[in-house]
N, C-alpha and C positions, 0 to 999 in steps of 0.2 A: 503495499499499499504506500503510496507517493503522499507526503507530509507536505505541507505549506510551510515556508519559508520562515525561523525563526532564530532569534538570538538573544543570548543572556550574558551578562555580564559582570567577573568577579573582581572586584579591586583591590588588591593590595600592597599599599605604598602608591609606588609611582608604579606599578604593573596593573595592565588591565590584562585579564584573559577572556575571550569574548568565545564563545561556544556557536558555532555554526549548526544549523540541521533543514533537513529538507529538501528542496529545489530551490536553485537561485537560476532566476529566472527573470522574466519582464516584471511581475509582481512582487520581487525581493524590496522589502523595507529595510534601508540601512540607516536610516534617519535618525534612529536611537543612537546610533553610533557616533554618530557626527560631534556628539561630546568629547569625543578621547582626541586630544590635541597632539600630546606629546609622552615623553616617558618611553616604558617598555609595553607594547601590547603583543599578546599572543595569540593570533587566532587558531581559534579548534576548528581543523575543517570534518573531524570523526565522524558525523551524524549527516555530511551531506551526502544526499542519495542522487543528483545529477546538478547539470547544469548546462543551459543553453548559451548561445549566440549574443543574447539581450543581456543575461547574466554574466557574463564573462565580461562585456561591453561595461554594464554598471559596478561590476568589480575594480576594473583597472581605474575608472574615474573614480570610486571613493577611494583604493589604496593609494593612489599612486599619490597624493596631496601629502598625505598621512607618513609617507616612508622620509618625506623632509623632515617632519620635527618629531620625527618618533622612532625606536629601535622596534624593528618587525620581525615577527617570529613566525612559522608557520609549523601546527602541531597535527600529526593526529592525520595527513595526507594522504585522502583514499585513490586508488587509481584515476578517478573522472580528474582530479584536482591536479595530480604527476600529468596527465594526458595533456591539461591547458598549461602549465606550466613550459613544456615543451614544445608546444606549438605557437604559443601568443604571447607576444613581447609585449612587455610589460606586466602579465598577469603574474610574475614574481618578480618585484622591484629589486633592481640593483640595491646590495646591502642584505636585504633579504636573509634571515636565517632557516633552517629547517632543522627542526628538533627532530621530528620522528614523520614518517608514512610508510603506508603500507605498499609489500608487493606478493604479486602472485607466485606462489608455487603449486607443485605438486606432486602428491605420493607415488610412484610404481609401483610399491605393493599392494596397495589397495583403492586406485583410483581417486585418491582423496584430494580437491583442491582445495586451495586454504589461505587468505589474505595474509602473511607475517607484518607484524609491526618491525620495522628495523627502524638506527639511526644512521645519518651519513657516514659516521665513521666507520660503520660494518662496510660500507663501499670500498674495494679495493681494485682500483684499475678497472672500474666500469664491471665489476663482478661483484655476483651476489652470492652470500657466505652460503659455505657447501655443506654446513653442520647442521643445517635446519632439521627439528625433530617433527615425525607428523604425531598431530594432536588426537589422531583418528587409530592412527597403530601402534604408535609407538617408534615406529624405525627414523633411524636417523638417516639424512641425505637427499632431504625433499629438493627435487629442481627445480632451479626460475624458470616459471611459466610464460617468457617473454623475451625478447631483444634486448639485451644488458645495456648495448649501446646506444639505443634508443630509449628505452625505458629510464635510464640513470641519466640522460642527458642533461638533465638540469643542474645535477650538480655540481659540476665544476663553475657551473655563474654562481654557487652562494660564496660568500666569503666568510 
């Protein structure tokens, strides 16, 4: 079931964590996030289900000015967000830090597909870690289920 876009904000000192959820499209309202202007802003994409071209345009228009006055981080980026970071200039503003992202893996032992949460420091020479354990059967060595050079393209841009 698809959910309408929503946000929630947690503020601790100069750090604002913004949880994003649902569908990022022409109906998403980023107005209540306008009050966050500086400090550290962490955007948590874990519950984002999809994004369309209008959502991409609106996100870039929203986040670009923020990146000039705040330190921005992206957390829990699902595949739909990784695809935008790889394809659309400005979706990942210069200087944005990636805290974590999901990557697709496949277990040959039990035919299980799973998105595994990774940190950028786990990717060496654009290769996924080889020691990923299957949560379904417990076997070690799940296979990365995408083209590493394409999927991890966004990582070198992160400073």
